[in-house]
C-alpha positions in Angstrom: 53.4 59.8 -72.1 52.6 58.5 -68.7 53.4 55.1 -67.2 50.9 53.8 -64.7 52.1 52.2 -61.5 48.7 50.5 -61.0 48.9 46.7 -60.9 48.1 44.9 -64.1 44.6 43.6 -64.5 44.4 40.0 -63.3 42.6 37.2 -64.9 39.9 35.6 -62.8 41.2 32.4 -61.1 40.1 29.3 -62.9 39.9 26.1 -61.0 41.3 23.3 -63.2 40.1 19.9 -62.3 42.0 17.0 -63.8 40.0 13.8 -63.8 42.5 11.0 -63.7 40.4 7.9 -63.8 42.6 4.9 -63.3 42.8 2.4 -66.1 42.5 -0.4 -63.6 41.9 -0.8 -59.8 42.9 -3.8 -57.8 43.2 -5.1 -54.3 44.5 -8.1 -52.2 42.1 -10.7 -50.9 41.3 -8.9 -47.7 41.1 -5.5 -49.4 43.6 -4.1 -46.9 45.9 -3.1 -49.8 44.4 -1.3 -52.8 46.1 0.0 -55.9 45.4 1.7 -59.1 47.1 1.6 -62.5 46.8 5.0 -64.1 47.7 3.7 -67.6 47.0 0.5 -69.5 50.0 -1.8 -69.2 51.8 -2.3 -72.5 53.3 -5.7 -71.6 51.2 -8.6 -70.4 52.4 -12.1 -70.2 52.1 -15.6 -68.8 55.0 -17.2 -67.0 55.4 -20.9 -66.6 58.6 -20.9 -64.5 58.6 -23.2 -61.4 58.3 -20.2 -59.0 55.3 -18.7 -60.8 53.6 -22.1 -61.0 54.1 -22.5 -57.2 53.0 -19.0 -56.5 49.9 -19.2 -58.7 49.0 -22.7 -57.7 48.5 -23.5 -61.3 50.2 -23.8 -64.7 51.2 -20.2 -65.0 51.0 -16.7 -63.6 49.6 -13.9 -65.7 51.2 -10.5 -65.0 51.4 -7.0 -66.4 54.5 -4.8 -66.3 53.7 -1.3 -64.8 56.2 1.6 -64.5 56.3 2.8 -60.8 55.0 6.3 -61.7 51.8 4.9 -63.3 50.8 3.0 -60.1 49.2 4.3 -56.9 49.2 2.1 -53.8 47.0 2.6 -50.8 48.2 0.6 -47.8 46.9 2.5 -44.7 47.6 -0.4 -42.4 51.2 -0.9 -43.6 50.4 -4.5 -44.5 52.8 -4.9 -47.5 55.7 -7.2 -46.9 58.5 -8.4 -49.2 59.8 -12.0 -49.7 63.2 -12.1 -51.6 63.5 -14.9 -54.0 67.3 -15.5 -54.6 67.2 -18.6 -56.8 65.0 -17.9 -59.9 64.6 -19.5 -63.3 66.1 -16.3 -64.8 69.0 -16.4 -62.5 68.2 -12.9 -61.2 66.7 -12.3 -57.7 63.3 -10.8 -57.4 61.1 -9.3 -54.6 57.6 -10.7 -54.1 55.4 -8.1 -52.5 52.5 -9.5 -50.5 49.8 -8.7 -48.0 50.8 -9.7 -44.4 47.1 -10.1 -43.4 45.8 -12.4 -46.2 49.0 -13.6 -47.8 48.0 -12.5 -51.3 51.0 -11.9 -53.7 50.4 -8.4 -55.2 53.4 -7.8 -57.5 57.1 -8.6 -58.0 60.1 -6.3 -58.6 63.0 -7.8 -60.5 66.6 -6.8 -59.8 67.3 -5.7 -63.4 64.1 -3.7 -63.7 63.7 -1.9 -60.3 61.5 0.9 -61.8 58.7 -1.4 -62.7 56.2 -3.6 -60.9 55.1 -6.9 -62.3 51.4 -6.9 -61.2 49.2 -10.0 -60.9 46.5 -9.5 -63.6 43.9 -11.5 -61.6 43.9 -8.9 -58.9 42.8 -6.1 -61.3 39.0 -5.5 -61.7 38.3 -6.7 -65.3 42.0 -7.5 -65.8 41.5 -11.1 -67.0 39.0 -10.0 -69.6 40.8 -6.9 -70.8 44.5 -7.7 -70.6 45.5 -10.4 -73.1 49.0 -12.0 -72.7 51.2 -11.1 -75.7 54.2 -13.1 -74.5 54.7 -16.4 -72.7 57.9 -17.1 -70.7 59.2 -20.6 -69.9 56.8 -21.9 -72.4 58.8 -25.2 -72.4 57.2 -25.8 -69.0 53.7 -25.3 -70.2 51.5 -28.4 -69.5 50.6 -30.4 -72.6 46.9 -29.9 -72.0 47.2 -26.1 -72.1 47.4 -24.5 -75.5 49.5 -21.4 -76.2 47.8 -18.0 -76.3 47.1 -17.3 -80.0 49.5 -14.7 -81.3 51.7 -14.5 -78.1 55.4 -14.7 -78.5 56.7 -18.0 -77.1 60.0 -18.0 -75.2 61.3 -21.4 -74.1 62.8 -19.8 -71.0 63.1 -16.1 -70.4 64.3 -13.4 -72.9 67.6 -11.8 -72.2 66.0 -8.4 -71.6 64.1 -9.6 -68.6 
């Protein structure tokens, strides 16, 4: 019996291409900051708190919660800035990330959920059509002329988990 010292036969190299199409793409008003969500957000909601009403310039802000690993941000001009909101309806501070060129609010990061971004659905291509709010926060502040989203959980203020 002989043992060969020749190298083991090698398999031909196979190039593996993974096509990670983002579930959503978005951008600020000036397009200086672009981002992609690699997965469909599981949590989408409307918030009627005073801060969200001021920030949206309307009755509510519609947002989607995205884990940090599922989001890619492209900000080649380093335009992203942060405004820290200390006094909030929930009592917990939050960061508002915005574009310093156009002023567009992109997402928020809350103190008790630092591994997630709360992304503005209106910035996502097709977001307003494809992402339906399933929860409404501070629903007690909803204007009387605006009906609740059918089937969405209604919280008078904010749930303890947020």
